[in-house]
C-alpha positions in Angstrom: -4.9 17.4 -10.2 -3.9 18.6 -6.7 -4.6 15.1 -5.3 -1.9 13.8 -7.6 0.7 16.7 -7.6 0.6 17.4 -3.8 1.3 13.8 -2.5 3.9 13.3 -5.2 5.7 16.5 -4.5 5.5 16.0 -0.7 6.9 12.5 -1.0 9.8 13.7 -3.1 10.7 16.3 -0.4 10.0 14.0 2.5 12.2 11.2 1.1 15.1 13.6 0.8 14.5 15.1 4.3 14.3 11.7 6.0 17.4 10.6 4.3 19.2 13.7 5.4 18.0 13.5 9.0 18.8 9.8 9.4 22.1 10.0 7.5 23.4 7.3 5.2 23.5 4.8 8.0 19.8 5.1 9.1 18.0 7.4 6.8 18.2 5.0 3.8 15.4 2.9 5.4 13.4 5.8 6.9 13.1 7.5 3.5 10.5 5.0 2.5 8.2 6.8 5.0 7.8 9.4 2.3 4.9 7.4 0.8 2.9 7.6 4.1 3.7 11.3 4.4 2.6 11.9 0.9 -0.6 10.1 1.5 -1.3 12.2 4.6 -0.8 15.4 2.6 -3.0 14.1 -0.2 -5.7 13.2 2.3 -5.7 16.7 3.8 -6.1 18.2 0.3 -8.8 15.8 -0.7 -10.9 15.3 2.5 -9.6 17.8 5.0 -8.8 17.0 8.7 -10.5 13.8 9.8 -12.6 13.8 13.0 -11.2 12.7 16.3 -12.1 10.1 17.3 -12.6 8.8 13.7 -16.0 7.5 12.7 -15.8 6.1 9.2 -13.3 3.7 7.8 -11.6 6.3 5.6 -11.1 8.5 8.7 -9.6 5.5 10.6 -7.3 4.9 7.6 -5.8 8.4 8.0 -4.8 7.6 11.6 -3.5 4.1 10.6 -1.2 5.6 8.0 -0.1 8.7 10.0 0.6 6.6 13.1 2.2 3.8 11.2 4.5 6.1 9.3 5.6 8.0 12.5 6.2 4.7 14.4 8.0 3.3 11.4 10.4 6.3 11.0 11.3 6.1 14.7 12.0 2.4 14.4 14.0 2.8 11.3 16.2 5.4 12.9 16.9 2.8 15.6 17.8 0.2 12.9 15.5 -2.7 14.0 16.3 -6.3 12.8 14.6 -7.3 9.5 12.6 -9.9 11.4 10.9 -7.2 13.4 10.0 -5.2 10.2 8.5 -8.3 8.6 6.6 -9.2 11.8 5.2 -5.6 11.9 4.0 -5.9 8.3 2.5 -9.3 8.9 0.5 -8.0 11.9 -0.7 -4.7 10.4 -3.6 -6.1 8.3 -5.1 -7.8 11.4 -4.9 -4.5 13.3 -6.6 -2.7 10.4 -9.4 -5.3 10.2 -9.9 -5.3 14.0 -10.4 -1.6 14.0 -12.4 -1.3 10.9 -15.0 -4.0 11.4 -15.0 -4.8 15.1 -18.5 -3.6 15.5 -19.7 -5.9 12.8 -17.8 -8.8 14.3 -19.4 -8.3 17.7 -22.9 -7.9 16.3 -22.7 -10.7 13.8 -24.8 -13.9 13.9 -22.1 -16.5 14.3 -24.3 -19.2 12.9 -25.2 -17.4 9.6 -22.5 -14.7 9.1 -19.5 -17.0 9.0 -18.5 -15.6 5.6 -17.3 -12.4 7.3 -14.9 -14.4 9.4 -13.6 -16.2 6.4 -13.0 -12.9 4.6 -11.3 -11.4 7.6 -9.0 -14.4 8.1 -8.1 -14.7 4.4 -7.5 -10.9 4.1 -5.2 -10.9 7.2 -3.2 -13.8 5.9 -2.8 -12.6 2.3 -2.3 -8.9 3.1 0.1 -9.8 6.0 2.3 -11.9 3.7 2.3 -9.2 1.1 3.4 -6.5 3.6 6.0 -8.7 5.1 7.5 -9.3 1.7 7.9 -5.5 1.1 11.0 -5.1 3.3 14.2 -4.4 1.5 17.6 -3.6 2.8 19.9 -0.9 1.4 19.4 0.3 -2.2 16.3 -1.6 -3.1 13.3 0.7 -2.4 12.5 0.7 -6.1 11.0 -2.8 -6.1 8.4 -2.3 -3.3 7.8 1.2 -4.7 6.8 -0.2 -8.1 4.6 -2.9 -6.5 2.8 -0.4 -4.3 2.2 1.9 -7.3 0.9 -0.9 -9.5 -1.3 -2.2 -6.7 -2.7 1.3 -6.0 -3.6 1.7 -9.7 -5.3 -1.6 -9.6 -7.2 -0.7 -6.4 -8.4 2.6 -8.1 -9.8 0.5 -10.9 -11.5 -2.0 -8.6 -12.9 0.9 -6.6 -14.7 2.1 -9.7 -16.4 -1.3 -10.1 -17.1 -1.3 -6.4 -18.7 2.2 -6.7 -16.4 3.8 -4.2 -15.1 7.1 -5.6 -13.3 8.0 -2.4 -11.2 4.8 -2.4 -10.4 5.4 -6.1 -9.1 8.9 -5.4 -7.2 7.8 -2.3 -5.7 5.0 -4.3 -4.5 7.6 -6.7 -2.9 9.5 -3.8 -1.0 6.3 -2.8 0.2 5.8 -6.4 1.3 9.5 -6.6 3.2 9.2 -3.3 4.9 6.0 -4.4 5.9 7.7 -7.6 7.5 10.5 -5.6 9.7 8.0 -3.8 10.5 6.3 -7.1 11.8 9.6 -8.5 14.7 9.2 -6.0 15.3 5.6 -6.9 15.3 5.3 -10.6 17.3 4.5 -12.7 19.4 3.5 -9.6 17.9 2.8 -6.2 19.2 4.9 -3.4 17.0 3.9 -0.4 15.9 0.8 1.4 12.4 0.0 2.3 12.1 -0.2 6.1 9.4 -0.2 8.7 8.2 3.3 7.7 7.5 2.2 4.2 5.9 -1.1 5.2 3.6 0.5 7.8 3.0 3.8 5.9 2.8 3.0 2.3 1.9 -0.6 2.8 -0.6 0.2 5.5 -2.3 2.7 3.2 -2.6 0.2 0.5 -4.0 -2.6 2.7 -6.3 -0.2 4.4 -7.9 0.8 1.1 -8.1 -2.9 0.1 -9.9 -3.7 3.4 -12.4 -0.9 2.8 -13.2 -2.3 -0.6 -13.5 -5.8 0.7 -15.7 -5.1 3.7 -17.6 -1.9 2.8 -18.1 -1.9 -1.0 -19.3 -4.2 -3.8 -15.8 -4.8 -5.0 -15.3 -8.4 -6.2 -13.3 -10.4 -3.6 -11.9 -12.7 -6.4 -10.6 -9.6 -8.2 -8.9 -8.4 -5.1 -7.3 -11.8 -4.7 -6.0 -11.7 -8.2 -4.6 -8.2 -7.6 -2.6 -9.5 -4.7 -0.5 -11.4 -7.2 1.3 -8.1 -7.9 3.5 -8.9 -4.9 4.7 -12.1 -6.6 6.1 -10.2 -9.6 9.6 -9.3 -8.3 11.2 -12.8 -8.8 9.9 -13.1 -12.3 11.1 -9.6 -13.2 14.5 -10.5 -12.0 14.6 -13.5 -14.3 13.6 -11.3 -17.2 16.4 -8.9 -16.5 19.3 -11.0 -15.1 22.7 -9.6 -14.2 24.1 -7.1 -11.7 25.3 -4.4 -14.1 24.1 -0.9 -14.3 21.9 -1.5 -17.3 20.2 -4.6 -15.7 19.5 -2.7 -12.5 18.0 0.2 -14.4 15.8 -2.0 -16.6 14.6 -4.2 -13.8 12.0 -1.7 -12.4 10.6 -1.4 -15.9 10.4 -5.1 -16.3 8.8 -5.3 -12.8 6.2 -2.7 -13.8 5.3 -4.7 -16.9 5.0 -8.0 -15.0 3.0 -6.4 -12.2 0.6 -4.9 -14.8 -0.5 -8.5 -15.7 -2.3 -9.2 -12.4 -3.6 -5.6 -12.4 -5.2 -6.0 -15.8 -6.4 -9.5 -14.8 -8.1 -8.2 -11.7 -9.8 -5.5 -13.6 -10.9 -8.0 -16.2 -12.4 -10.3 -13.4 -14.2 -7.3 -11.9 -15.6 -6.2 -15.3 -16.7 -9.6 -16.4 -18.3 -10.7 -13.1 -19.8 -7.5 -11.8 -19.6 -4.5 -14.0 -20.0 -1.2 -12.0 -21.6 -2.0 -8.7 -23.3 0.2 -6.1 -21.3 0.7 -2.9 -22.7 0.3 0.5 -21.0 3.4 1.9 -17.8 3.9 3.8 
């Protein structure tokens, strides 16, 4: 229970604090860093302080999220152009892969292990596009918050089939932290989703997805289906058209319903194709 309550409560407090520190002019974007801060708090509660330098991929993930959130908050307070935020999101998955699997890449047999390169390139492209799409300007943090929450729930389920209890629990931490940010932003969104949200919350999500893809028996096709969550926003907007208060309040609910479709589809693919696998260790 603590792994859910702590990151959610910390994220609620952090969002308000970052908004206060940055003010209405800059804090609106930095507030999304609350997801990364909530994840860091949940990680401490669940796994304790990671070793330095980190050894396992889960330990590396802590530093990815903590460093990305800190860098993102600093950049948001400087009000970077949207192109920089999207570029940072697009590059983050490549950095994660490079750090997580560089030893395997250097030790691989390039004649026989080409599948690893294919997975790495495909993941970098899909995850990079997803993170780049998360950026939102003023008053729109609710959309990426819902997509991160839905994706985290899906990752928790896929981690079960990939026999990775740690990833399942950490995915729950991400979902709880995203829920903390959403408490500030529903029924009416108050924050944007800047670099801190993209690198912190998005980095945590993609780091967990990379662990499942490269270090567990999670089904790659199921992960690809889950990535369709990030295509849900335009469809949800069509379901709830208009700019009135009621339409804005109902749009996150519609988005959650639409995003649940690829989540359930991904879990269905994992169940039908694999069942519960045996992880290779992280």
